[in-house]
Biotite code that builds the C-alpha atoms (Angstrom):
import biotite.structure as struc

atoms = struc.array([
    struc.Atom([-123.193, 122.278, -22.841], chain_id="A", res_id=1, res_name="MET", atom_name="CA", element="C"),
    struc.Atom([-125.585, 123.898, -23.161], chain_id="A", res_id=2, res_name="LYS", atom_name="CA", element="C"),
    struc.Atom([-125.417, 125.418, -19.527], chain_id="A", res_id=3, res_name="GLN", atom_name="CA", element="C"),
    struc.Atom([-121.428, 126.265, -20.804], chain_id="A", res_id=4, res_name="THR", atom_name="CA", element="C"),
    struc.Atom([-122.719, 127.801, -24.041], chain_id="A", res_id=5, res_name="GLY", atom_name="CA", element="C"),
    struc.Atom([-125.496, 129.840, -22.433], chain_id="A", res_id=6, res_name="ILE", atom_name="CA", element="C"),
    struc.Atom([-122.699, 131.310, -19.598], chain_id="A", res_id=7, res_name="SER", atom_name="CA", element="C"),
    struc.Atom([-120.585, 132.033, -22.055], chain_id="A", res_id=8, res_name="ILE", atom_name="CA", element="C"),
    struc.Atom([-122.618, 134.745, -23.812], chain_id="A", res_id=9, res_name="PHE", atom_name="CA", element="C"),
    struc.Atom([-123.783, 135.563, -20.493], chain_id="A", res_id=10, res_name="SER", atom_name="CA", element="C"),
    struc.Atom([-120.003, 136.652, -20.164], chain_id="A", res_id=11, res_name="VAL", atom_name="CA", element="C"),
    struc.Atom([-119.885, 137.816, -23.505], chain_id="A", res_id=12, res_name="TRP", atom_name="CA", element="C"),
    struc.Atom([-122.673, 140.032, -23.257], chain_id="A", res_id=13, res_name="CYS", atom_name="CA", element="C"),
    struc.Atom([-121.253, 141.674, -20.233], chain_id="A", res_id=14, res_name="LEU", atom_name="CA", element="C"),
    struc.Atom([-117.700, 142.418, -21.431], chain_id="A", res_id=15, res_name="LEU", atom_name="CA", element="C"),
    struc.Atom([-119.150, 144.108, -24.245], chain_id="A", res_id=16, res_name="PHE", atom_name="CA", element="C"),
    struc.Atom([-121.378, 146.078, -22.746], chain_id="A", res_id=17, res_name="SER", atom_name="CA", element="C"),
    struc.Atom([-119.084, 147.326, -19.979], chain_id="A", res_id=18, res_name="ILE", atom_name="CA", element="C"),
    struc.Atom([-116.657, 148.253, -22.548], chain_id="A", res_id=19, res_name="SER", atom_name="CA", element="C"),
    struc.Atom([-119.096, 149.911, -24.843], chain_id="A", res_id=20, res_name="ALA", atom_name="CA", element="C"),
    struc.Atom([-119.984, 152.233, -21.294], chain_id="A", res_id=21, res_name="PHE", atom_name="CA", element="C"),
    struc.Atom([-116.078, 152.879, -20.636], chain_id="A", res_id=22, res_name="ALA", atom_name="CA", element="C"),
    struc.Atom([-116.357, 154.591, -24.330], chain_id="A", res_id=23, res_name="GLN", atom_name="CA", element="C"),
    struc.Atom([-118.709, 156.647, -23.396], chain_id="A", res_id=24, res_name="SER", atom_name="CA", element="C"),
    struc.Atom([-118.732, 157.508, -20.216], chain_id="A", res_id=25, res_name="ASP", atom_name="CA", element="C"),
    struc.Atom([-116.132, 161.093, -20.624], chain_id="A", res_id=26, res_name="THR", atom_name="CA", element="C"),
    struc.Atom([-117.853, 163.671, -18.552], chain_id="A", res_id=27, res_name="LEU", atom_name="CA", element="C"),
    struc.Atom([-117.489, 167.178, -20.053], chain_id="A", res_id=28, res_name="PHE", atom_name="CA", element="C"),
    struc.Atom([-117.739, 170.907, -18.695], chain_id="A", res_id=29, res_name="ASN", atom_name="CA", element="C"),
    struc.Atom([-116.611, 170.092, -15.069], chain_id="A", res_id=30, res_name="GLN", atom_name="CA", element="C"),
    struc.Atom([-114.960, 172.386, -12.538], chain_id="A", res_id=31, res_name="THR", atom_name="CA", element="C"),
    struc.Atom([-113.086, 171.331, -9.681], chain_id="A", res_id=32, res_name="ASP", atom_name="CA", element="C"),
    struc.Atom([-114.323, 172.915, -5.989], chain_id="A", res_id=33, res_name="SER", atom_name="CA", element="C"),
    struc.Atom([-112.740, 176.456, -6.855], chain_id="A", res_id=34, res_name="ARG", atom_name="CA", element="C"),
    struc.Atom([-114.920, 176.387, -9.658], chain_id="A", res_id=35, res_name="ASN", atom_name="CA", element="C"),
    struc.Atom([-111.967, 176.074, -12.086], chain_id="A", res_id=36, res_name="LEU", atom_name="CA", element="C"),
    struc.Atom([-112.257, 174.082, -15.396], chain_id="A", res_id=37, res_name="LYS", atom_name="CA", element="C"),
    struc.Atom([-111.385, 170.587, -15.150], chain_id="A", res_id=38, res_name="GLN", atom_name="CA", element="C"),
    struc.Atom([-110.503, 167.733, -18.171], chain_id="A", res_id=39, res_name="GLY", atom_name="CA", element="C"),
    struc.Atom([-112.630, 168.027, -21.449], chain_id="A", res_id=40, res_name="TRP", atom_name="CA", element="C"),
    struc.Atom([-114.909, 170.810, -22.663], chain_id="A", res_id=41, res_name="TRP", atom_name="CA", element="C"),
    struc.Atom([-116.656, 171.226, -25.777], chain_id="A", res_id=42, res_name="GLN", atom_name="CA", element="C"),
    struc.Atom([-119.476, 173.974, -26.373], chain_id="A", res_id=43, res_name="LYS", atom_name="CA", element="C"),
    struc.Atom([-122.095, 173.613, -29.958], chain_id="A", res_id=44, res_name="SER", atom_name="CA", element="C"),
    struc.Atom([-123.912, 175.922, -32.328], chain_id="A", res_id=45, res_name="TYR", atom_name="CA", element="C"),
    struc.Atom([-127.466, 176.041, -31.932], chain_id="A", res_id=46, res_name="GLU", atom_name="CA", element="C"),
    struc.Atom([-127.173, 174.016, -34.423], chain_id="A", res_id=47, res_name="ASN", atom_name="CA", element="C"),
    struc.Atom([-125.752, 171.297, -32.542], chain_id="A", res_id=48, res_name="GLY", atom_name="CA", element="C"),
    struc.Atom([-122.673, 171.569, -34.304], chain_id="A", res_id=49, res_name="ARG", atom_name="CA", element="C"),
    struc.Atom([-119.837, 171.819, -32.581], chain_id="A", res_id=50, res_name="PRO", atom_name="CA", element="C"),
    struc.Atom([-117.905, 175.145, -31.235], chain_id="A", res_id=51, res_name="MET", atom_name="CA", element="C"),
    struc.Atom([-114.896, 174.298, -29.635], chain_id="A", res_id=52, res_name="TYR", atom_name="CA", element="C"),
    struc.Atom([-112.878, 170.519, -27.879], chain_id="A", res_id=53, res_name="LYS", atom_name="CA", element="C"),
    struc.Atom([-110.775, 170.407, -25.815], chain_id="A", res_id=54, res_name="GLY", atom_name="CA", element="C"),
    struc.Atom([-108.633, 169.375, -22.481], chain_id="A", res_id=55, res_name="TYR", atom_name="CA", element="C"),
    struc.Atom([-108.733, 171.877, -19.213], chain_id="A", res_id=56, res_name="PHE", atom_name="CA", element="C"),
    struc.Atom([-106.221, 172.282, -16.638], chain_id="A", res_id=57, res_name="ARG", atom_name="CA", element="C"),
    struc.Atom([-106.695, 174.789, -13.765], chain_id="A", res_id=58, res_name="ASP", atom_name="CA", element="C"),
    struc.Atom([-108.810, 176.531, -15.806], chain_id="A", res_id=59, res_name="ASP", atom_name="CA", element="C"),
    struc.Atom([-106.338, 176.616, -18.931], chain_id="A", res_id=60, res_name="ARG", atom_name="CA", element="C"),
    struc.Atom([-106.234, 174.960, -21.792], chain_id="A", res_id=61, res_name="PRO", atom_name="CA", element="C"),
    struc.Atom([-103.975, 172.043, -21.918], chain_id="A", res_id=62, res_name="ALA", atom_name="CA", element="C"),
    struc.Atom([-102.690, 169.804, -25.299], chain_id="A", res_id=63, res_name="GLY", atom_name="CA", element="C"),
    struc.Atom([-104.854, 170.990, -28.111], chain_id="A", res_id=64, res_name="VAL", atom_name="CA", element="C"),
    struc.Atom([-108.008, 172.333, -28.446], chain_id="A", res_id=65, res_name="MET", atom_name="CA", element="C"),
    struc.Atom([-110.283, 172.758, -31.458], chain_id="A", res_id=66, res_name="LYS", atom_name="CA", element="C"),
    struc.Atom([-112.592, 175.149, -32.920], chain_id="A", res_id=67, res_name="ARG", atom_name="CA", element="C"),
    struc.Atom([-115.173, 174.543, -36.216], chain_id="A", res_id=68, res_name="TYR", atom_name="CA", element="C"),
    struc.Atom([-117.038, 177.373, -37.952], chain_id="A", res_id=69, res_name="TYR", atom_name="CA", element="C"),
    struc.Atom([-121.150, 176.642, -37.768], chain_id="A", res_id=70, res_name="GLU", atom_name="CA", element="C"),
    struc.Atom([-121.094, 174.868, -40.316], chain_id="A", res_id=71, res_name="SER", atom_name="CA", element="C"),
    struc.Atom([-118.767, 171.922, -38.619], chain_id="A", res_id=72, res_name="GLY", atom_name="CA", element="C"),
    struc.Atom([-115.847, 172.089, -40.298], chain_id="A", res_id=73, res_name="ALA", atom_name="CA", element="C"),
    struc.Atom([-112.318, 172.759, -38.928], chain_id="A", res_id=74, res_name="LEU", atom_name="CA", element="C"),
    struc.Atom([-111.808, 176.581, -37.576], chain_id="A", res_id=75, res_name="LYS", atom_name="CA", element="C"),
    struc.Atom([-108.642, 176.524, -35.450], chain_id="A", res_id=76, res_name="ALA", atom_name="CA", element="C"),
    struc.Atom([-105.956, 173.775, -34.430], chain_id="A", res_id=77, res_name="VAL", atom_name="CA", element="C"),
    struc.Atom([-104.128, 175.315, -30.574], chain_id="A", res_id=78, res_name="LEU", atom_name="CA", element="C"),
    struc.Atom([-101.729, 172.755, -29.173], chain_id="A", res_id=79, res_name="ASP", atom_name="CA", element="C"),
    struc.Atom([-101.060, 174.485, -25.607], chain_id="A", res_id=80, res_name="TYR", atom_name="CA", element="C"),
    struc.Atom([-97.475, 174.311, -24.155], chain_id="A", res_id=81, res_name="ASP", atom_name="CA", element="C"),
    struc.Atom([-97.625, 172.997, -19.741], chain_id="A", res_id=82, res_name="ASP", atom_name="CA", element="C"),
    struc.Atom([-98.890, 175.668, -18.459], chain_id="A", res_id=83, res_name="THR", atom_name="CA", element="C"),
    struc.Atom([-101.553, 176.726, -20.996], chain_id="A", res_id=84, res_name="GLY", atom_name="CA", element="C"),
    struc.Atom([-100.429, 180.172, -21.434], chain_id="A", res_id=85, res_name="MET", atom_name="CA", element="C"),
    struc.Atom([-98.312, 179.597, -24.757], chain_id="A", res_id=86, res_name="THR", atom_name="CA", element="C"),
    struc.Atom([-99.929, 178.292, -28.192], chain_id="A", res_id=87, res_name="ALA", atom_name="CA", element="C"),
    struc.Atom([-98.983, 177.625, -31.660], chain_id="A", res_id=88, res_name="HIS", atom_name="CA", element="C"),
    struc.Atom([-102.063, 177.511, -33.655], chain_id="A", res_id=89, res_name="ALA", atom_name="CA", element="C"),
    struc.Atom([-102.650, 176.889, -37.188], chain_id="A", res_id=90, res_name="THR", atom_name="CA", element="C"),
    struc.Atom([-106.361, 178.551, -38.911], chain_id="A", res_id=91, res_name="LEU", atom_name="CA", element="C"),
    struc.Atom([-107.737, 176.861, -40.932], chain_id="A", res_id=92, res_name="LEU", atom_name="CA", element="C"),
    struc.Atom([-109.854, 178.923, -43.774], chain_id="A", res_id=93, res_name="TYR", atom_name="CA", element="C"),
    struc.Atom([-113.610, 177.415, -44.020], chain_id="A", res_id=94, res_name="GLU", atom_name="CA", element="C"),
    struc.Atom([-112.413, 174.903, -47.272], chain_id="A", res_id=95, res_name="ASN", atom_name="CA", element="C"),
    struc.Atom([-110.153, 173.293, -45.255], chain_id="A", res_id=96, res_name="GLY", atom_name="CA", element="C"),
    struc.Atom([-106.767, 175.253, -46.294], chain_id="A", res_id=97, res_name="SER", atom_name="CA", element="C"),
    struc.Atom([-104.774, 177.412, -44.010], chain_id="A", res_id=98, res_name="VAL", atom_name="CA", element="C"),
    struc.Atom([-104.974, 180.310, -43.617], chain_id="A", res_id=99, res_name="ALA", atom_name="CA", element="C"),
    struc.Atom([-102.364, 181.386, -40.894], chain_id="A", res_id=100, res_name="ALA", atom_name="CA", element="C"),
    struc.Atom([-100.101, 179.834, -38.556], chain_id="A", res_id=101, res_name="ARG", atom_name="CA", element="C"),
    struc.Atom([-98.229, 181.394, -35.824], chain_id="A", res_id=102, res_name="GLY", atom_name="CA", element="C"),
    struc.Atom([-97.886, 182.063, -31.748], chain_id="A", res_id=103, res_name="VAL", atom_name="CA", element="C"),
    struc.Atom([-100.643, 183.041, -29.181], chain_id="A", res_id=104, res_name="TYR", atom_name="CA", element="C"),
    struc.Atom([-99.262, 183.862, -25.354], chain_id="A", res_id=105, res_name="PHE", atom_name="CA", element="C"),
    struc.Atom([-102.390, 184.587, -23.903], chain_id="A", res_id=106, res_name="ASN", atom_name="CA", element="C"),
    struc.Atom([-104.284, 185.404, -26.260], chain_id="A", res_id=107, res_name="THR", atom_name="CA", element="C"),
    struc.Atom([-102.382, 187.265, -27.840], chain_id="A", res_id=108, res_name="LEU", atom_name="CA", element="C"),
    struc.Atom([-100.505, 187.115, -30.831], chain_id="A", res_id=109, res_name="LYS", atom_name="CA", element="C"),
    struc.Atom([-96.864, 186.606, -30.760], chain_id="A", res_id=110, res_name="ASP", atom_name="CA", element="C"),
    struc.Atom([-93.722, 185.753, -32.865], chain_id="A", res_id=111, res_name="SER", atom_name="CA", element="C"),
    struc.Atom([-93.463, 185.198, -36.372], chain_id="A", res_id=112, res_name="ILE", atom_name="CA", element="C"),
    struc.Atom([-97.020, 184.609, -38.445], chain_id="A", res_id=113, res_name="TRP", atom_name="CA", element="C"),
    struc.Atom([-97.571, 183.896, -41.631], chain_id="A", res_id=114, res_name="GLU", atom_name="CA", element="C"),
    struc.Atom([-100.866, 184.684, -43.724], chain_id="A", res_id=115, res_name="TYR", atom_name="CA", element="C"),
    struc.Atom([-102.081, 182.212, -46.712], chain_id="A", res_id=116, res_name="TYR", atom_name="CA", element="C"),
    struc.Atom([-103.909, 183.315, -49.942], chain_id="A", res_id=117, res_name="SER", atom_name="CA", element="C"),
    struc.Atom([-107.726, 181.508, -49.529], chain_id="A", res_id=118, res_name="TYR", atom_name="CA", element="C"),
    struc.Atom([-107.460, 181.288, -53.636], chain_id="A", res_id=119, res_name="TYR", atom_name="CA", element="C"),
    struc.Atom([-103.865, 179.814, -53.964], chain_id="A", res_id=120, res_name="ASN", atom_name="CA", element="C"),
    struc.Atom([-102.466, 178.681, -50.781], chain_id="A", res_id=121, res_name="LYS", atom_name="CA", element="C"),
    struc.Atom([-99.566, 180.918, -51.209], chain_id="A", res_id=122, res_name="SER", atom_name="CA", element="C"),
    struc.Atom([-97.791, 182.316, -48.074], chain_id="A", res_id=123, res_name="LEU", atom_name="CA", element="C"),
    struc.Atom([-98.888, 186.281, -48.387], chain_id="A", res_id=124, res_name="THR", atom_name="CA", element="C"),
    struc.Atom([-97.669, 188.285, -45.548], chain_id="A", res_id=125, res_name="ALA", atom_name="CA", element="C"),
    struc.Atom([-95.446, 187.644, -42.360], chain_id="A", res_id=126, res_name="ARG", atom_name="CA", element="C"),
    struc.Atom([-95.868, 189.853, -39.535], chain_id="A", res_id=127, res_name="GLU", atom_name="CA", element="C"),
    struc.Atom([-93.721, 189.824, -36.193], chain_id="A", res_id=128, res_name="SER", atom_name="CA", element="C"),
    struc.Atom([-95.677, 190.105, -33.096], chain_id="A", res_id=129, res_name="PHE", atom_name="CA", element="C"),
    struc.Atom([-93.922, 190.757, -29.392], chain_id="A", res_id=130, res_name="ASN", atom_name="CA", element="C"),
    struc.Atom([-97.356, 189.890, -26.563], chain_id="A", res_id=131, res_name="ARG", atom_name="CA", element="C"),
    struc.Atom([-100.145, 191.526, -29.154], chain_id="A", res_id=132, res_name="GLY", atom_name="CA", element="C"),
    struc.Atom([-97.637, 194.274, -30.316], chain_id="A", res_id=133, res_name="VAL", atom_name="CA", element="C"),
])
Protein backbone atom coordinates (compact mmCIF):
# COMPACT_ATOMS: atom_id res chain seq x y z
CA MET A 1 0.00 0.00 0.00
CA LYS A 2 2.84 2.39 0.74
CA GLN A 3 4.27 1.74 -2.72
CA THR A 4 0.98 2.86 -4.33
CA GLY A 5 0.88 6.00 -2.19
CA ILE A 6 4.39 6.94 -3.25
CA SER A 7 3.64 6.23 -6.91
CA ILE A 8 0.49 8.36 -6.91
CA PHE A 9 2.35 11.19 -5.15
CA SER A 10 5.21 10.98 -7.68
CA VAL A 11 2.84 11.07 -10.64
CA TRP A 12 0.94 14.02 -9.12
CA CYS A 13 4.21 15.97 -8.61
CA LEU A 14 5.29 15.22 -12.17
CA LEU A 15 1.96 16.38 -13.63
CA PHE A 16 1.98 19.53 -11.48
CA SER A 17 5.51 20.49 -12.57
CA ILE A 18 4.68 19.89 -16.26
CA SER A 19 1.56 22.02 -15.94
CA ALA A 20 3.46 24.86 -14.23
CA PHE A 21 6.18 24.76 -16.91
CA ALA A 22 3.64 24.78 -19.74
CA GLN A 23 2.07 27.98 -18.42
CA SER A 24 5.39 29.85 -18.30
CA ASP A 25 7.00 28.67 -21.53
CA THR A 26 5.80 31.51 -23.77
CA LEU A 27 8.72 32.94 -25.68
CA PHE A 28 8.75 36.68 -26.24
CA ASN A 29 10.49 38.87 -28.81
CA GLN A 30 11.22 36.23 -31.45
CA THR A 31 12.01 36.85 -35.12
CA ASP A 32 11.95 34.38 -37.97
CA SER A 33 14.65 33.64 -40.60
CA ARG A 34 13.60 36.82 -42.48
CA ASN A 35 14.03 38.87 -39.28
CA LEU A 36 10.26 39.50 -39.05
CA LYS A 37 8.61 39.72 -35.63
CA GLN A 38 6.60 36.60 -34.86
CA GLY A 39 4.52 35.74 -31.81
CA TRP A 40 4.33 37.55 -28.48
CA TRP A 41 6.38 40.71 -28.04
CA GLN A 42 6.87 42.91 -25.03
CA LYS A 43 9.08 45.82 -24.12
CA SER A 44 9.66 47.32 -20.67
CA TYR A 45 10.64 50.70 -19.33
CA GLU A 46 13.89 51.01 -17.38
CA ASN A 47 11.87 50.69 -14.15
CA GLY A 48 10.82 47.19 -15.25
CA ARG A 49 7.18 48.03 -15.90
CA PRO A 50 5.78 47.07 -19.31
CA MET A 51 5.81 49.58 -22.16
CA TYR A 52 3.77 47.37 -24.49
CA LYS A 53 2.61 43.80 -24.95
CA GLY A 54 1.18 42.31 -28.09
CA TYR A 55 1.25 39.64 -30.75
CA PHE A 56 2.92 39.96 -34.16
CA ARG A 57 2.48 37.99 -37.36
CA ASP A 58 5.02 38.66 -40.14
CA ASP A 59 6.19 41.89 -38.46
CA ARG A 60 2.65 43.31 -38.18
CA PRO A 61 0.59 43.53 -35.01
CA ALA A 62 -2.26 41.02 -34.79
CA GLY A 63 -5.17 41.12 -32.38
CA VAL A 64 -4.98 43.22 -29.23
CA MET A 65 -1.91 45.33 -28.45
CA LYS A 66 -1.70 47.05 -25.07
CA ARG A 67 0.51 50.06 -24.31
CA TYR A 68 1.28 51.32 -20.83
CA TYR A 69 2.40 54.50 -19.08
CA GLU A 70 5.69 54.32 -17.21
CA SER A 71 3.64 54.17 -14.00
CA GLY A 72 2.19 50.85 -15.16
CA ALA A 73 -1.28 52.25 -15.93
CA LEU A 74 -2.87 51.19 -19.20
CA LYS A 75 -2.32 53.85 -21.90
CA ALA A 76 -3.90 52.38 -25.03
CA VAL A 77 -5.69 49.31 -26.31
CA LEU A 78 -5.30 48.75 -30.05
CA ASP A 79 -7.34 45.99 -31.69
CA TYR A 80 -5.79 45.16 -35.08
CA ASP A 81 -7.55 43.55 -38.00
CA ASP A 82 -6.21 40.48 -39.82
CA THR A 83 -3.96 42.59 -42.08
CA GLY A 84 -2.29 44.36 -39.13
CA MET A 85 -2.81 47.66 -40.91
CA THR A 86 -6.03 48.90 -39.28
CA ALA A 87 -6.56 49.19 -35.54
CA HIS A 88 -9.53 50.29 -33.49
CA ALA A 89 -7.97 52.32 -30.70
CA THR A 90 -9.01 53.35 -27.23
CA LEU A 91 -6.59 55.82 -25.64
CA LEU A 92 -6.70 56.29 -21.89
CA TYR A 93 -5.67 58.96 -19.44
CA GLU A 94 -3.33 57.76 -16.73
CA ASN A 95 -6.27 57.70 -14.28
CA GLY A 96 -7.95 55.05 -16.47
CA SER A 97 -10.71 57.14 -18.04
CA VAL A 98 -11.09 57.23 -21.83
CA ALA A 99 -9.20 60.06 -23.57
CA ALA A 100 -10.04 59.20 -27.19
CA ARG A 101 -11.46 56.55 -29.51
CA GLY A 102 -10.83 56.10 -33.18
CA VAL A 103 -9.18 54.11 -35.96
CA TYR A 104 -5.57 54.00 -37.08
CA PHE A 105 -4.60 53.00 -40.60
CA ASN A 106 -0.85 52.32 -40.85
CA THR A 107 -0.27 54.46 -37.72
CA LEU A 108 -2.26 57.39 -39.21
CA LYS A 109 -5.55 58.54 -37.75
CA ASP A 110 -8.44 57.52 -39.97
CA SER A 111 -12.21 57.78 -39.84
CA ILE A 112 -13.99 59.52 -36.94
CA TRP A 113 -12.06 60.24 -33.74
CA GLU A 114 -13.81 61.17 -30.52
CA TYR A 115 -12.06 62.97 -27.65
CA TYR A 116 -13.20 62.99 -24.03
CA SER A 117 -12.67 65.38 -21.12
CA TYR A 118 -10.23 64.39 -18.42
CA TYR A 119 -12.35 66.16 -15.83
CA ASN A 120 -15.93 65.09 -16.47
CA LYS A 121 -15.47 62.31 -19.06
CA SER A 122 -17.83 64.02 -21.50
CA LEU A 123 -17.33 64.00 -25.26
CA THR A 124 -15.51 67.24 -26.07
CA ALA A 125 -14.65 66.95 -29.77
CA ARG A 126 -15.11 64.86 -32.89
CA GLU A 127 -12.70 64.94 -35.83
CA SER A 128 -12.76 63.24 -39.18
CA PHE A 129 -9.56 61.89 -40.72
CA ASN A 130 -8.69 60.27 -44.01
CA ARG A 131 -5.38 58.47 -43.52
CA GLY A 132 -3.86 61.20 -41.44
CA VAL A 133 -5.43 64.22 -43.13
